[in-house]
KEMARZA-794590 format. One line per 2 residues: number of its first residue (from 1); for each residue x, y, z of C-alpha. Coordinates in Angstrom, 3 decimals. Layout:
NUM	X Y Z ~ ...;
END
This chain:
1	130.321 104.062 202.559 ~ 129.609 107.522 203.807;
3	132.745 107.302 206.064 ~ 135.001 106.592 203.174;
5	133.704 109.537 201.060 ~ 133.833 111.884 204.042;
7	137.441 110.868 204.649 ~ 138.345 111.423 200.811;
9	136.577 114.824 201.098 ~ 138.491 115.840 204.207;
11	142.015 114.833 202.809 ~ 141.160 116.654 199.551;
13	140.071 119.904 201.426 ~ 143.376 119.843 203.527;
15	145.553 119.868 200.250 ~ 145.061 123.611 200.095;
17	143.468 123.739 196.600 ~ 141.106 126.477 195.509;
19	137.514 125.777 196.892 ~ 136.235 125.440 193.290;
21	138.896 122.846 192.298 ~ 138.533 121.017 195.450;
23	134.608 120.662 195.286 ~ 135.128 119.621 191.544;
25	137.625 116.902 192.312 ~ 135.852 115.623 195.366;
27	132.649 115.205 193.393 ~ 134.710 113.269 190.906;
29	136.261 111.046 193.466 ~ 132.737 110.345 195.086;
31	131.396 109.657 191.592 ~ 134.063 107.140 191.013;
33	133.617 105.509 194.483 ~ 130.087 105.181 193.932;
35	130.463 104.021 190.520 ~ 132.631 100.984 191.775;
37	130.429 100.393 194.813 ~ 127.259 100.225 192.457;
39	129.111 97.842 190.082 ~ 130.181 95.579 193.028;
41	126.324 95.562 194.204 ~ 125.439 94.634 190.476;
43	127.911 91.833 190.411 ~ 126.606 90.608 193.915;
45	122.972 90.726 192.882 ~ 122.281 93.665 195.442;
47	120.396 95.864 192.984 ~ 117.563 96.421 195.586;
49	119.989 98.706 197.655 ~ 118.153 101.848 196.496;
51	117.761 103.399 199.955 ~ 121.486 103.236 200.730;
53	122.467 104.859 197.411 ~ 120.075 107.452 197.543;
55	120.880 108.322 201.248 ~ 124.616 108.538 200.111;
57	123.852 111.086 197.274 ~ 121.745 113.124 199.549;
59	124.659 113.577 201.955 ~ 127.011 114.319 198.915;
61	124.478 116.925 197.572 ~ 124.169 118.525 200.901;
63	127.981 118.686 201.162 ~ 128.540 120.278 197.709;
65	125.660 122.827 196.926 ~ 126.797 123.667 193.427;
67	126.221 121.809 190.135 ~ 128.841 120.682 187.783;
69	128.608 120.197 184.011 ~ 130.417 117.535 182.113;
71	132.820 120.015 180.680 ~ 133.748 121.317 184.256;
73	134.331 117.782 185.412 ~ 136.646 116.948 182.589;
75	138.602 120.199 183.001 ~ 140.239 118.593 185.999;
77	141.611 115.499 184.184 ~ 144.924 117.129 183.514;
79	145.634 117.839 187.325 ~ 147.238 114.482 188.005;
81	147.279 110.799 187.024 ~ 144.828 110.178 189.993;
83	142.313 112.733 188.656 ~ 142.470 111.185 185.126;
85	141.906 107.838 186.682 ~ 139.081 108.776 188.664;
87	137.395 110.448 185.493 ~ 137.668 107.809 182.756;
89	134.053 107.006 182.812 ~ 132.253 110.023 184.263;
91	130.292 112.208 182.148 ~ 127.428 113.604 184.285;
93	126.607 112.604 187.941 ~ 122.842 112.517 188.775;
95	121.442 113.584 191.979 ~ 120.077 110.030 192.747;
97	120.531 106.634 191.457 ~ 116.846 105.970 191.370;
99	115.531 102.612 190.293 ~ 112.920 104.246 188.255;
101	114.918 104.929 185.040 ~ 115.998 108.470 185.779;
103	119.379 107.749 184.642 ~ 118.510 106.390 181.079;
105	119.525 109.685 179.628 ~ 123.266 109.061 180.559;
107	125.416 107.748 177.890 ~ 128.648 106.021 177.821;
109	131.934 108.178 177.137 ~ 133.935 107.891 173.878;
111	137.173 109.597 175.182 ~ 139.322 111.089 172.628;
113	143.055 111.374 172.109 ~ 145.373 109.238 174.293;
115	143.761 106.387 175.921 ~ 145.075 104.601 178.970;
117	144.573 101.107 180.435 ~ 142.171 100.790 183.441;
119	140.717 97.787 185.364 ~ 137.243 96.927 184.746;
121	135.564 96.479 188.296 ~ 133.289 93.541 187.069;
123	135.803 91.099 185.600 ~ 139.144 92.462 186.699;
125	140.277 92.501 183.105 ~ 142.557 95.141 181.664;
127	140.631 97.095 179.322 ~ 140.890 100.626 177.689;
129	139.367 103.399 179.603 ~ 136.981 104.460 176.809;
131	135.294 100.997 177.024 ~ 134.182 101.297 180.759;
133	130.630 101.854 180.905 ~ 129.192 104.354 183.248;
135	127.240 102.767 186.017 ~ 124.344 104.905 186.076;
137	123.239 104.186 182.570 ~ 123.871 100.326 183.112;
139	121.829 100.517 186.311 ~ 118.543 101.018 184.592;
141	119.233 98.882 181.618 ~ 120.336 95.962 183.843;
143	117.265 96.502 186.064 ~ 115.209 96.088 182.836;
145	117.203 92.914 181.966 ~ 116.897 91.359 185.263;
147	113.037 91.602 185.157 ~ 113.080 90.068 181.644;
149	115.452 87.381 182.848 ~ 112.965 86.465 185.729;
151	110.097 86.124 182.960 ~ 112.194 83.812 180.923;
153	113.127 81.737 183.871 ~ 109.392 81.346 184.912;
155	108.865 79.802 181.454 ~ 111.376 76.883 182.172;
157	110.900 76.679 185.969 ~ 108.480 73.787 185.528;
159	111.148 71.658 183.931 ~ 113.771 72.675 186.511;
161	111.062 71.381 189.433 ~ 110.861 67.901 187.835;
163	114.718 67.521 187.523 ~ 116.700 65.646 189.914;
165	118.673 67.229 192.851 ~ 121.890 67.086 190.778;
167	120.498 69.343 188.145 ~ 118.988 71.643 190.824;
169	122.482 72.188 192.502 ~ 123.894 73.054 189.142;
171	121.247 75.428 187.819 ~ 119.720 78.256 189.877;
173	117.627 81.198 189.223 ~ 120.161 83.718 190.503;
175	122.978 82.330 188.504 ~ 120.610 82.457 185.448;
177	119.820 85.948 185.994 ~ 123.471 87.023 186.631;
179	124.486 85.304 183.238 ~ 122.017 87.337 181.586;
181	123.184 90.488 183.191 ~ 126.777 89.552 182.112;
183	125.670 89.132 178.575 ~ 123.973 92.613 178.621;
185	127.186 94.150 179.708 ~ 128.908 92.270 176.933;
187	126.697 93.300 174.312 ~ 127.282 96.986 175.404;
189	130.938 96.578 175.280 ~ 130.481 95.173 171.662;
191	128.809 98.621 170.786 ~ 132.070 100.339 171.388;
193	133.232 98.633 168.202 ~ 136.217 96.543 169.321;
195	138.541 95.420 166.530 ~ 138.706 91.690 167.726;
197	135.828 89.667 169.415 ~ 136.340 89.556 173.328;
199	136.738 86.137 175.023 ~ 133.249 84.348 174.736;
201	134.103 80.659 174.946 ~ 133.086 80.710 178.693;
203	129.644 81.811 177.686 ~ 129.334 78.866 175.475;
205	130.353 76.432 178.120 ~ 128.069 77.947 180.773;
207	124.962 75.765 181.339 ~ 123.006 78.993 182.290;
209	123.740 80.765 179.051 ~ 122.824 77.671 176.928;
211	119.565 77.545 178.987 ~ 118.908 81.278 178.028;
213	119.469 80.296 174.415 ~ 117.138 77.513 174.821;
215	114.455 79.662 176.390 ~ 114.468 81.954 173.220;
217	113.878 79.112 170.706 ~ 111.526 76.920 172.891;
219	108.463 78.594 171.547 ~ 109.310 78.678 167.732;
221	107.419 76.427 165.449 ~ 110.388 74.743 163.676;
223	110.878 71.164 162.486 ~ 112.739 68.532 164.327;
225	116.068 67.446 163.062 ~ 117.675 63.946 162.422;
227	117.240 63.050 166.177 ~ 113.532 63.374 165.974;
229	113.399 65.398 169.223 ~ 111.451 68.668 169.104;
231	113.158 71.591 170.851 ~ 110.451 71.675 173.748;
233	111.458 68.112 174.644 ~ 114.944 68.972 175.395;
235	115.725 68.222 179.128 ~ 117.753 70.014 181.736;
237	120.428 67.264 182.108 ~ 120.651 67.344 178.238;
239	121.566 71.254 178.343 ~ 124.060 70.478 181.197;
241	125.706 67.615 179.205 ~ 125.836 69.956 176.078;
243	127.764 72.648 178.291 ~ 130.213 70.016 179.422;
245	131.004 68.764 175.928 ~ 131.637 72.306 174.871;
247	134.032 72.799 177.943 ~ 135.834 69.647 177.316;
249	136.086 70.363 173.461 ~ 134.488 66.964 172.775;
251	131.167 68.453 171.303 ~ 130.328 67.024 167.722;
253	127.363 68.334 165.805 ~ 125.026 65.844 164.117;
255	124.260 65.999 160.236 ~ 121.303 68.142 159.449;
257	117.987 66.735 158.055 ~ 117.597 67.745 154.417;
259	114.199 68.919 153.105 ~ 113.236 70.004 149.657;
261	111.004 73.182 149.335 ~ 109.512 74.093 146.115;
263	110.219 77.637 144.774 ~ 107.920 79.911 142.823;
265	109.750 79.003 139.598 ~ 109.294 75.341 139.979;
267	112.591 74.611 141.299 ~ 113.322 73.047 144.721;
269	115.124 74.711 147.459 ~ 117.191 72.659 149.920;
271	116.697 73.234 153.529 ~ 119.031 71.844 156.374;
273	117.198 71.198 159.762 ~ 119.679 70.791 162.557;
275	119.108 68.825 165.523 ~ 117.445 70.316 168.714;
277	120.891 70.063 170.673 ~ 122.680 71.808 167.721;
279	119.984 74.462 167.528 ~ 120.519 75.508 171.067;
281	124.268 75.876 170.571 ~ 123.604 77.737 167.249;
283	121.471 80.027 168.992 ~ 124.191 80.801 171.784;
285	126.872 81.413 169.064 ~ 124.384 83.748 167.111;
287	123.899 85.839 170.519 ~ 127.532 86.247 170.858;
289	128.668 86.960 167.273 ~ 125.674 89.080 166.032;
291	126.226 92.212 168.566 ~ 129.924 92.197 167.498;
293	129.575 91.962 163.788 ~ 126.348 94.232 163.430;
295	128.271 97.568 163.425 ~ 130.671 96.378 161.163;
297	128.140 95.767 158.290 ~ 127.644 98.293 155.568;
299	124.516 100.247 155.529 ~ 123.596 98.974 152.089;
301	123.100 95.481 153.470 ~ 119.373 94.864 154.547;
303	118.994 91.103 154.760 ~ 118.720 89.159 158.124;
305	119.613 92.232 160.249 ~ 118.004 93.780 163.307;
307	116.016 96.929 162.410 ~ 116.415 96.083 158.701;
309	113.857 94.682 156.425 ~ 112.627 94.381 152.712;
311	110.910 97.807 153.240 ~ 114.103 99.605 154.576;
313	115.811 98.276 151.439 ~ 113.070 99.511 149.097;
315	112.805 102.910 151.114 ~ 116.634 103.546 150.498;
317	115.955 103.037 146.847 ~ 113.147 105.433 146.935;
319	114.870 108.008 148.928 ~ 118.419 107.996 147.500;
321	118.202 106.497 143.961 ~ 117.402 109.675 141.847;
323	117.160 109.887 138.010 ~ 118.247 106.205 137.649;
325	118.452 105.384 133.835 ~ 119.466 101.691 134.054;
327	118.531 99.101 136.679 ~ 120.954 96.058 137.028;
329	119.616 93.158 138.905 ~ 121.908 90.355 140.114;
331	121.241 87.099 141.543 ~ 124.116 84.842 143.050;
333	123.696 81.011 142.216 ~ 123.058 79.029 145.078;
335	125.072 81.314 147.476 ~ 124.155 79.587 150.788;
337	125.513 76.164 149.161 ~ 128.567 77.696 147.548;
339	130.198 79.509 150.570 ~ 133.928 78.558 150.787;
341	134.854 77.401 154.326 ~ 138.328 78.356 153.952;
343	137.462 82.055 152.959 ~ 134.773 82.262 155.793;
345	137.364 80.908 158.195 ~ 139.922 83.504 157.032;
347	137.457 86.281 157.483 ~ 136.571 85.094 160.978;
349	140.002 84.858 161.968 ~ 140.617 88.599 161.379;
351	138.153 89.424 164.156 ~ 137.892 86.258 166.322;
353	141.138 85.453 168.165 ~ 139.984 82.599 170.345;
355	140.948 79.375 168.536 ~ 138.261 77.217 170.520;
357	135.545 79.569 168.948 ~ 137.015 79.180 165.477;
359	137.270 75.181 165.938 ~ 133.581 75.198 167.125;
361	132.364 77.058 164.078 ~ 134.426 74.832 161.699;
363	132.658 71.760 163.207 ~ 129.393 73.217 162.506;
365	130.000 74.396 159.007 ~ 131.629 71.046 157.886;
367	128.995 68.729 159.169 ~ 126.983 67.295 156.308;
369	123.183 66.284 155.955 ~ 121.024 63.282 155.515;
371	118.086 63.000 153.197 ~ 115.624 60.543 154.670;
373	113.693 60.346 151.588 ~ 116.614 59.499 149.343;
375	119.729 58.210 151.371 ~ 121.857 58.224 148.240;
377	121.362 62.149 148.270 ~ 123.163 62.497 151.686;
379	126.692 63.662 152.600 ~ 128.036 63.291 156.052;
381	130.663 65.988 155.672 ~ 130.230 69.247 153.561;
383	133.288 70.857 151.915 ~ 131.442 73.975 151.247;
385	128.117 75.875 152.032 ~ 126.175 76.465 154.935;
387	122.670 74.890 155.013 ~ 119.584 77.107 154.631;
389	117.181 76.884 157.586 ~ 119.868 76.771 160.318;
391	119.937 79.755 162.928 ~ 123.647 80.716 162.012;
393	123.583 80.540 158.430 ~ 122.203 84.046 157.717;
395	124.714 85.634 159.917 ~ 127.446 83.735 158.118;
397	126.205 84.819 154.787 ~ 126.248 88.674 155.836;
399	129.966 88.021 157.136 ~ 130.921 86.512 154.003;
401	129.331 89.091 151.703 ~ 130.276 92.092 153.896;
403	133.653 92.362 152.080 ~ 131.813 92.482 148.609;
405	129.573 95.286 150.249 ~ 132.755 97.205 151.081;
407	134.422 96.701 147.703 ~ 131.286 98.049 145.926;
409	130.921 101.225 148.135 ~ 134.654 102.207 148.293;
411	135.969 101.138 144.919 ~ 133.228 100.399 142.315;
413	130.840 103.251 143.113 ~ 133.606 105.883 142.962;
415	134.825 104.405 139.808 ~ 131.663 104.848 137.899;
417	130.404 108.071 139.744 ~ 131.307 111.449 138.183;
419	130.210 114.781 139.773 ~ 128.348 117.282 137.629;
421	130.107 120.584 136.934 ~ 127.156 122.688 138.051;
423	126.730 124.495 134.682 ~ 123.153 125.753 134.049;
425	121.141 124.571 130.990 ~ 121.230 127.163 128.264;
427	117.646 126.551 127.369 ~ 116.595 127.130 130.960;
429	118.614 130.265 131.003 ~ 116.894 131.541 128.118;
431	113.363 130.550 129.571 ~ 114.115 132.966 132.456;
433	115.296 136.082 130.607 ~ 112.869 139.005 130.619;
435	113.838 140.839 127.353 ~ 112.693 139.549 124.143;
437	109.438 138.045 125.191 ~ 105.937 138.834 126.405;
439	106.636 138.404 130.235 ~ 108.124 141.876 130.403;
441	105.034 143.532 128.746 ~ 102.983 141.629 131.351;
443	105.005 142.788 134.283 ~ 104.425 146.552 133.054;
445	100.772 146.009 132.558 ~ 100.328 144.557 136.157;
447	102.266 147.656 137.362 ~ 100.030 150.034 135.615;
449	96.732 148.137 137.019 ~ 98.138 147.838 140.450;
451	100.394 150.980 141.121 ~ 100.385 150.397 144.959;
453	101.961 147.114 144.532 ~ 105.865 146.989 144.937;
455	107.440 146.251 141.614 ~ 109.763 143.671 143.400;
457	106.913 141.781 144.625 ~ 105.431 141.601 141.240;
459	108.629 140.513 139.686 ~ 109.052 137.743 142.255;
461	105.583 136.433 141.809 ~ 105.908 136.191 138.044;
463	109.233 134.597 138.425 ~ 107.634 131.782 140.372;
465	105.042 131.233 137.563 ~ 108.008 131.074 135.053;
467	109.908 128.565 136.978 ~ 106.754 126.266 137.108;
469	106.309 126.695 133.441 ~ 109.735 125.593 132.848;
471	109.127 122.597 135.006 ~ 106.050 121.705 133.140;
473	107.681 121.933 129.884 ~ 110.429 119.470 131.094;
475	113.498 121.853 130.831 ~ 116.127 120.732 133.091;
477	117.841 123.185 135.328 ~ 121.306 121.767 134.888;
479	123.192 121.211 131.427 ~ 123.449 117.673 130.319;
481	126.823 116.244 130.597 ~ 127.881 112.907 129.012;
483	130.743 112.370 131.865 ~ 128.152 113.040 134.669;
485	127.127 109.600 136.160 ~ 125.809 108.048 139.392;
487	125.941 104.387 140.734 ~ 123.843 103.122 143.618;
489	123.753 99.670 145.390 ~ 121.486 97.713 147.905;
491	121.630 94.048 148.880 ~ 119.174 91.952 150.418;
493	120.743 88.364 151.322 ~ 121.767 87.003 147.919;
495	119.839 89.419 145.687 ~ 121.363 92.995 144.930;
497	120.428 95.525 142.706 ~ 122.493 98.521 141.093;
499	121.130 101.760 139.673 ~ 123.187 103.596 137.164;
501	122.692 106.886 135.612 ~ 124.950 107.046 132.730;
503	125.524 105.315 129.287 ~ 124.479 101.829 128.717;
505	128.013 100.443 127.827 ~ 129.200 101.181 131.248;
507	126.709 98.751 132.746 ~ 128.259 95.824 130.975;
509	131.495 96.752 132.570 ~ 129.784 96.781 135.890;
511	128.434 93.386 135.237 ~ 131.766 92.047 134.259;
513	133.662 93.516 137.340 ~ 131.088 92.306 139.751;
515	131.283 88.853 138.230 ~ 134.949 88.816 138.199;
517	135.195 89.828 141.932 ~ 132.473 87.289 142.998;
519	134.385 84.694 141.176 ~ 138.004 85.385 141.835;
521	137.658 86.573 145.539 ~ 134.706 84.764 147.016;
523	134.375 81.865 144.695 ~ 130.664 82.583 143.835;
525	128.947 82.708 140.595 ~ 126.347 84.961 139.085;
527	123.072 83.420 137.999 ~ 123.209 84.364 134.333;
529	119.449 83.917 133.822 ~ 118.518 86.404 136.411;
531	121.340 88.842 135.834 ~ 120.550 91.626 133.312;
533	120.281 95.257 132.577 ~ 116.888 97.012 131.976;
535	115.783 100.578 131.276 ~ 113.952 102.232 133.908;
537	110.818 102.458 131.825 ~ 110.777 98.611 131.666;
539	111.419 98.062 135.355 ~ 112.467 95.041 137.286;
541	110.999 92.767 139.862 ~ 112.954 93.089 143.076;
543	111.616 91.780 146.565 ~ 108.036 91.430 145.123;
545	107.833 94.967 143.887 ~ 107.770 96.231 140.207;
547	110.512 98.985 140.319 ~ 110.120 101.540 137.767;
549	111.603 104.809 136.729 ~ 108.391 106.437 135.855;
551	109.594 110.028 136.004 ~ 106.519 111.518 134.505;
553	103.303 110.319 136.574 ~ 100.117 111.625 137.998;
555	100.509 113.138 141.384 ~ 97.789 114.319 143.678;
557	98.121 117.930 144.818 ~ 95.521 119.083 147.167;
559	92.362 118.255 145.213 ~ 93.900 118.346 141.621;
561	95.568 115.278 139.824 ~ 98.290 116.685 137.768;
563	101.107 115.414 135.539 ~ 104.609 116.180 137.006;
565	108.100 115.079 136.365 ~ 109.914 113.269 139.241;
567	113.401 111.921 139.855 ~ 112.299 109.142 142.189;
569	111.375 105.564 141.347 ~ 108.033 104.312 141.314;
571	106.917 101.085 143.171 ~ 104.156 99.072 141.645;
573	102.445 95.895 142.432 ~ 103.046 93.014 139.858;
575	99.577 91.672 140.006 ~ 99.822 89.003 137.419;
577	102.777 87.636 139.135 ~ 100.546 87.468 142.485;
579	97.693 85.832 140.668 ~ 99.921 83.052 139.359;
581	101.478 82.516 142.878 ~ 97.964 82.262 144.436;
583	96.837 79.978 141.711 ~ 99.813 77.654 142.647;
585	98.610 77.783 146.376 ~ 95.059 76.865 145.406;
587	93.178 79.977 146.208 ~ 92.120 80.746 142.500;
589	92.146 78.904 139.214 ~ 92.127 79.744 135.492;
591	88.875 79.694 133.430 ~ 88.930 79.599 129.776;
593	86.108 80.400 127.500 ~ 87.286 80.488 124.088;
595	90.317 82.771 123.765 ~ 89.536 84.520 126.828;
597	91.535 83.516 129.968 ~ 90.676 84.986 133.478;
599	91.310 84.052 136.953 ~ 88.281 82.915 139.112;
601	88.139 81.949 142.885 ~ 87.967 78.173 144.164;
603	87.581 76.738 147.441 ~ 90.705 75.916 149.414;
605	90.454 72.222 150.301 ~ 93.125 72.251 152.953;
607	91.069 74.737 155.103 ~ 87.925 72.824 154.996;
609	88.754 70.794 158.086 ~ 89.654 73.612 160.400;
611	87.883 73.556 163.760 ~ 85.690 76.418 163.308;
613	84.284 78.925 160.694 ~ 85.913 81.774 162.468;
615	89.422 80.037 161.953 ~ 88.841 79.872 158.111;
617	87.861 83.714 158.092 ~ 90.787 84.577 160.401;
619	93.204 82.886 157.975 ~ 91.748 84.506 154.973;
621	91.888 87.789 156.752 ~ 95.574 87.252 157.737;
623	96.417 86.650 154.123 ~ 94.728 89.923 152.912;
625	96.233 92.177 155.802 ~ 99.635 90.540 155.178;
627	99.430 91.594 151.340 ~ 98.122 95.134 152.269;
629	100.998 95.708 154.857 ~ 103.665 94.485 152.573;
631	102.604 96.428 149.573 ~ 101.899 99.581 151.538;
633	104.910 101.324 149.720 ~ 103.318 101.347 146.372;
635	101.506 104.296 145.199 ~ 99.038 102.136 143.328;
637	97.533 99.944 146.091 ~ 94.236 99.643 144.481;
639	95.908 97.208 142.077 ~ 95.335 94.705 144.905;
641	91.499 95.145 144.971 ~ 91.140 92.447 142.274;
643	92.911 89.895 144.310 ~ 91.084 90.851 147.374;
645	87.752 90.053 145.698 ~ 89.022 86.749 144.629;
647	90.128 85.866 147.995 ~ 86.790 87.029 149.580;
649	84.842 84.897 147.126 ~ 87.342 81.944 147.773;
651	86.458 82.052 151.349 ~ 82.703 81.990 150.439;
653	83.256 79.066 148.261 ~ 85.025 77.152 151.095;
655	82.280 77.833 153.642 ~ 79.646 76.740 150.956;
657	81.479 73.489 150.303 ~ 81.747 72.983 154.135;
659	78.049 73.315 154.537 ~ 76.959 71.607 151.220;
661	75.820 74.894 149.696 ~ 75.363 75.048 145.960;
663	77.132 78.350 145.384 ~ 79.025 81.327 147.063;
665	75.993 83.418 146.900 ~ 74.090 81.323 149.538;
667	77.302 81.957 151.795 ~ 76.890 85.667 151.324;
669	73.179 85.543 151.914 ~ 73.723 83.800 155.157;
671	76.664 85.610 156.620 ~ 76.446 88.929 154.782;
673	78.621 90.511 152.103 ~ 81.728 90.488 154.474;
675	81.088 87.091 155.913 ~ 80.549 88.485 159.412;
677	80.718 85.851 162.510 ~ 79.996 86.681 165.831;
679	81.578 84.631 168.756 ~ 82.280 84.722 172.481;
681	85.530 84.926 174.099 ~ 86.706 83.086 177.039;
683	86.061 86.335 179.242 ~ 82.432 86.232 177.969;
685	82.671 89.227 175.604 ~ 81.226 89.109 172.200;
687	83.621 89.558 169.357 ~ 82.824 90.098 165.668;
689	85.028 88.978 162.980 ~ 84.524 89.791 159.132;
691	86.260 89.488 155.989 ~ 86.304 93.078 154.838;
693	88.578 94.170 151.925 ~ 91.369 96.113 153.555;
695	91.302 99.879 152.800 ~ 94.201 101.418 150.850;
697	96.300 103.953 152.579 ~ 97.313 105.569 149.360;
699	100.284 107.336 150.808 ~ 103.004 104.967 149.379;
701	104.768 104.798 152.597 ~ 107.021 101.787 153.628;
703	106.508 100.302 156.962 ~ 109.617 100.956 158.666;
705	110.621 102.617 161.911 ~ 112.407 105.550 160.224;
707	109.389 107.771 160.270 ~ 111.543 110.902 160.069;
709	112.732 109.848 156.536 ~ 109.222 109.387 155.203;
711	108.611 113.062 155.055 ~ 111.371 113.126 152.253;
713	109.519 110.746 150.059 ~ 108.980 112.318 146.630;
715	105.372 111.724 146.430 ~ 104.185 115.630 145.847;
717	105.356 117.415 142.923 ~ 108.656 119.394 142.897;
719	108.580 123.169 143.214 ~ 105.475 125.390 143.991;
721	101.950 124.067 143.366 ~ 100.208 125.690 140.424;
723	98.230 128.854 141.661 ~ 94.600 128.637 142.048;
725	93.930 132.369 142.479 ~ 95.597 135.628 141.557;
727	97.269 135.858 144.785 ~ 100.542 134.772 143.190;
729	100.478 138.224 141.282 ~ 98.627 140.424 143.417;
731	96.879 139.969 146.709 ~ 93.166 140.743 146.907;
733	93.866 142.568 150.285 ~ 95.426 145.382 148.301;
735	92.321 145.958 146.143 ~ 88.855 147.441 146.747;
737	85.778 145.266 146.677 ~ 84.102 145.451 143.235;
739	80.504 145.149 144.635 ~ 79.023 148.642 144.135;
741	78.286 150.671 147.215 ~ 80.778 148.560 149.241;
743	83.706 150.485 150.995 ~ 85.359 147.595 152.425;
745	88.734 146.277 151.339 ~ 88.888 142.846 149.372;
747	89.696 139.840 151.158 ~ 89.329 136.970 148.643;
749	89.407 136.361 144.806 ~ 86.291 134.986 143.582;
751	86.099 132.688 140.470 ~ 83.264 133.926 138.175;
753	82.943 130.242 137.057 ~ 83.486 127.941 140.073;
755	86.444 125.400 139.594 ~ 84.104 122.349 140.268;
757	82.192 123.396 137.135 ~ 85.153 123.423 134.908;
759	84.463 120.214 132.686 ~ 87.568 118.776 131.135;
761	88.805 115.138 130.613 ~ 92.522 115.987 131.174;
763	93.792 116.987 134.436 ~ 96.485 119.341 133.050;
765	93.811 121.251 131.131 ~ 91.744 121.625 134.073;
767	94.498 122.936 136.092 ~ 95.169 125.496 133.317;
769	91.494 126.588 133.211 ~ 91.638 126.881 137.046;
771	94.413 129.387 136.611 ~ 93.173 131.394 133.595;
773	89.451 131.623 134.807 ~ 88.273 135.212 135.294;
775	88.200 136.419 139.052 ~ 87.010 139.362 140.872;
777	88.222 140.860 144.205 ~ 85.372 140.857 146.896;
779	85.348 141.430 150.688 ~ 84.721 138.694 153.222;
781	81.056 139.440 153.875 ~ 80.060 139.481 150.014;
783	82.099 136.365 149.625 ~ 80.229 134.475 152.138;
785	76.891 135.825 150.751 ~ 77.873 134.524 147.282;
787	78.694 131.063 148.410 ~ 75.632 130.862 150.634;
789	73.424 131.978 147.785 ~ 72.194 135.158 149.671;
791	73.789 137.651 147.375 ~ 71.175 139.872 145.559;
793	73.246 142.561 143.936 ~ 74.409 143.148 140.333;
795	75.302 140.104 138.135 ~ 78.947 138.890 138.792;
797	79.662 138.623 135.132 ~ 78.928 142.311 134.821;
799	81.518 143.265 137.445 ~ 85.112 144.261 136.654;
801	87.351 141.420 136.895 ~ 90.969 140.141 136.022;
803	91.899 137.576 133.474 ~ 95.125 135.767 133.988;
805	95.248 134.459 130.583 ~ 95.037 138.055 129.234;
807	96.274 140.142 132.093 ~ 96.603 143.316 130.383;
809	92.719 143.242 129.755 ~ 91.037 144.834 132.607;
811	87.263 143.932 131.733 ~ 84.803 146.516 132.777;
813	81.355 145.326 131.211;
END
């Protein structure tokens, strides 16, 4: 390798170019050659050749002593066709290809302008030059993938050892690892947002890739299908036969087993459980389609996507939906059962050009189901729908509704969103004027009493108070315009919600347009009972939260609770709905005494026969922790306290029934108020398990990975906080200490009546009293003596002080 590079550098130096250009071009040549050699090593599984590559780069850096940036490397692209070919995928060349991830910062290049075809050194296919991945970034990622592949293979190696020699000849560890590395490269290429899906049928007919799919679902606790074979019992010969059937185009899926699951509203939800053989192939198709379609989905879709959840959906509503007047909730009637196969096939054909993949998907969607409990309710061939419960159905649903999401974002939202002209509210402008009100007199009085303070500083400080006063009175900054409107949209699976700021008559048009589009284009029907429009004060139930537009609410600011107007939505916890659901699950029951109806705890019979007491407590704790984590986005998390107390009592009643106690009180007497149990682990360590009520975080933050967005949450009041001292008008540092015989400058404003001693039932009145309380300027030393109780001078009430409520009065008693 060193000889090849040395010859290239020697030839280039003999061409007579400028020294700088020659060194630049030689670096590009060496980078490309090393790129090709490293790729060849990856294909031949020689990733351990760290010493050879490092020694090569040591020789290169010794030859070329200067550093080159990406811009300088690309400046040579116009020299010749050879230079353009050599720099198609080079952005930055590190000093060493170290196995220890020192090349993770290198990113693939997105070339702009005219692109040329190049040859991918891994597969020999002709691809666009911008799709070639830089070898350095792949080297670290593929090394990580190789280690993960080895761990996966260890989990299934026991089955391979028990197999015959014929199976061992067809499945090997090295080929399994190489298949996963090829799949990782495929995923990176899909990230470049291809217009059509690359050829992937060779993956589906590869027994090693099917074995990789099998290793991902082997530990899932799922029910078995119509064949009665659990996923863990699938043999190696069965996976090899499945790959051969796919390769010969003779694969035929079996009908799914139909189950009926009760829904919270009393209806039944049908689930289709595929056979173990079909689950493996469904997982393989999901692995190939998901990386390709994921970048094409709209940001408003949050269901069944990586990095998305119910909390990301609710957080988007909290961050982006401002001043929403109407909340429009939709529900598609039996969406999974009504998906049209022809429309789904037409959508897939625009992206998937391989006929073999389309035919395989058609077989999987058209297969029917068998109901073992009622054979008359069985269909061996489905003309529409994809069964809920299958691995591939959620992805098909997102692909099917992605066209609807694009129509909402590109056509419907611009149709009902009109920008504001930006005109100010005349009432707000009037509140900010100086002439014709008392604020001008107040400013002159402050100037008279504090002649050393700059007049501009006084004017700006008073202006802050006036702006805060206008916000308290609810005077909007912008002028109200009837034409001004905004429309927002989010979707989670088949449930989607729109927020509209505008007249109510427009919401009827929105419902009609959406219903017509779903019916005419996607052949889906809207559930009329669950589709309605509600005012923001009434709110709607969405994803388990009560979503309200409570734009005037109590907000915590430092130590004060104040009433502030907000433009963000509020997320509350529907306690009555939760109590009803836990009643159906058997945790609580209804007790009637006359006309009074209340929920009380009861024992949970199905957990009476668990192996140990700690297992009972562990399950109750998991339920309580799950509730706390899911409703962490609510600003009123203390609502769950009533339910937590009932669950703790239910656990005590369950233990009391197990040990034949007469009441829950005896359980609490024996194990404490938190039902604490001590146990010993396998390592001999003592562990303590107790059923404590989870603490409320009180911050109202959704549990998502987008921590940077949480700082934008509208929890604190808008604008400046109400002043608690006179520093907003005049700083105490500009005045002298009012204590007699003290020559120091003042450092603090001291309230004559301490803020903690102000008694008021209303928080707003208390905050006003904080502001108008009489204050005196004192130095730091005397301020500490006053608060420590060591001050022995004249009475503070007799000293000269300032009164914000009557600022022109300088009281000297």
